[in-house]
Steps between C-alpha positions, in 0.01 A plus 500: 500500500624849414630681811282806446192284448584305813522816709176624351316178586663395825674812636678687630442782255726720714802311636616768743392283796528140379842539341593130528223376272737373231638233738182438700339156478166657395660610172630151430147365535370734231782444249622144570261206503751290693430719805119473479471187712820533706442460875740599772657243728413593858744456789351445844581251774326165451203426724674222691753735665226691684306417814123486505209660680252258347164472669566124535879439486621148432756303703781585255419869465751763610331688789661783696499508878334805663836611643647512150201695371549742785861568396405532133254770603772682694724489189220636281430184296171387652293626204687319222529192724122487536430568132760264355533437128224442247482318170621754247331565167780533242259648247383775737851590617622509138212726396572736788871518414407591142327811639771592752706801404855535641493872417217571750482189725132467416268275300356681199135404452246676276354671808832651608804405705478268801762331714565295810596746773632503855138509612430170324807331651402615849135399478523178298797351688516709816864598441656802669552809287657720765852419614857483381566381142638152431857590404845402625866458425544151359742304718806316369457136603612167363244223446624332819452823692145535365422146611632577848290817499194281441592284798499807725173654384301206356621226732650274234792501260388417144687242297682601182219337300242717678663823381395646165804726495741646751233734636172314431333200658247272329142560615429126497797436730392777734143369513612142560730610781212675674258212452740245647622700797364406844150637543467843657307496827447728798827380658724560199772762571421841352818514292400173328152639428664810350727289280196310373313827435795643303493191278129554437564866419767403245254260333250785474760740360644259241184310411223760515593860576819552296576181306774524239539332164650189658159432661656233722731701728517805725789738563652474846560874480149550642598308813694795638173698517350219711778457758316716750141373481355813660696739278398302191148639544630855473600470134282603206446154352205620295705752301772238439244252365356766268850602383578145390160455333538829310848398383373161382209659313728759338757241393246248373307761302785499251436287194780246537424401862325170571498470881371703793542474878402726790179506703279350230238369743460858623471628143232245413281574803546872429358443151215288636418768760474779244393360160153363563460320166782258584411438864448131581212388718581348837384140532620451856781613726826314457660615825395626841410866452435595863729599785776274632664482840869554560715446808314507833173487303553854375260593221711556186214674325330455167696416185530784249250580226681285243397177675154552351639369170659186645216263424373246253396699193226468242563660159165419338414872500849632434805409297822319581798359311415661164744768387293605199192568710695687767652723231160568351347579841783743577481656150141605561493539877235755597492723812233296676712187465787639711456554873705806584444473876434136594588530869253586776731655756255428784525122458666332800774333293604844368426729793714290737815492284687755708685827430792341312251385235228765517702806407441814300832429329314259272472808279869592502696524178806328639773244434428134568819331618605135524880473541632581149159570346344847500171569321273805526143497632270734300162529679438836328432305178220292657319751722162337441627205707517744794166672442649799317428655163766401246660766286792487261795383718842655517773388263711213634852615585758371252735374773236256627525289185873444554423316826394197294864442410611451862480156665702262718644281227878471526522736798602281792599705802350816351414793727139569402449741790753739345384434144138584578560760775296760305201267472521396866477866602215550251313206659547629854387853407202393289161665544159423350385657176200715592286592200224752562222330302320209667247319285165673533177436316634226278766712326822297509711661224594848391354596162833474319620167642349249257587711197864503618497134603351381172800644315779373728381148586523161330127455462482150357700182559316227309649452153300609200429136428617172647632231267190372323604136484543487879135582561361573845376829643526800270475851652320790334684594180730796553359693206145490640613552857720795414217680323286465812772611740594795281142623474417455864809705579392775260150507650638533853735780395220682318272464799761642735554800272128572458326752728139611513604862454711426194278428201799424276630230731156336521472496122843338486386229740189430294706482181736251667203284601364511143837390362514225764160365395596508134834320541443273799134419442563243224753322721251471784228374269709241315393155632840328454669751727243552774603209718859626495414845632618610847272402787359851559358477147373147472340493846287812454135446435380590153163669479244339276483657159846657516805393309765626733579420866445777753862550593549873526456530876753227558780696337383857526 
């Protein structure tokens, strides 16, 4: 396809914002049929390394003692421990990555930009946002010294075969060691309980919260943040998790990448929480969703909001494991299909999270730090997620893009505290972005936002046509779809410019509507194309005796 024609059909028309489009995977989908059906390989710890909170655990299930749960809560890992991992949908994750933009750290949908924010991490997993960043000077140690370090803080010295590398231990080995240690009881020494809890925290970090591309191991570098169990709870684990997820999304959004790691369970439940047309129905709970007791029968509290999605699912009314359908749904996502504010802040599992989670700094434009990784949090681009009117956001600073080139590879013993001193200070001095326009009366956007956004975004992802001989689901043809999108955009712009006191502007609006009817009317009336039209069109009732669906109120 000609490059100009591609930009005209798919976007962006103006590449001043999305300046990496030439290497983005969404472009490869439109110009290379080999990328049409390509799914990402997802890296997350396998289910058998985790413990269980099943409603009816079996004799061989990995169950945590209340004293261990108590220490995990002190360290700040109670939320992820209660939620655990879920079965990931490769098709959904791939479709989301295709809409992730490394230039803005947001997903670009037809309705505007959205993203997973510090608020989502805090509410869905109950992770602390306030606190010191996860960053350190990497120590110089031999493999033998790392194994001895494990003996001190985990209570065992791993074998050579249990080490993935000099600084990483296999998750399966760590899980097996915990399962086969003497059972924890009320008489177990506290230092032994703490060693056990540190092992559980490492499984969470390497298997769920910040898994890497090895999928099967976790860096022992995190262990130094867990040495003091009480101090471990003073770190901002939520921002570190989001930093790693952002980096994985940014890296994998490039065309040649085939794998993704990071907090993918969190990403999937974020999508389920907000995009109502892909939400599965709950058949029954898979785990205990109520309160649990810790040491001395202390109430550990409710699990975080994300546990609501840890259940047996029914997809008879939604979609799963179909990349073509996900792309088509996202291509024509309408405002009523995205839940901008899904959280009821008065619910007990949210209201009781505590001040390290419930913070006004959710809305800070700030660095997210995880050792060598720094990514920027841009809540000002998704103000509707915070109940604010969205206007055209500020330009992203050029130096932020260069952060993608910095990582830990080949930097043993590196002093990240000095390297990222500027960003550490920025994090400590952060303050919330305070826009002056809360949503009022249903107005969620400034008048100029969608006109700007329509020009700078990649509007469509589905290719113009899938390979015919493959068969299967075929989305609405781009030519038809683009005519509709273009005209709906023109109508909205004309409506915004029209005023009752300006006769010329009203005439212009009426002329635009007449042109719309003349050009789009035949498309809407053509029987072969009707069943392919977007849902707002084909679900509207058609009055008897008319030839055209009553759609104007939906888009005007």
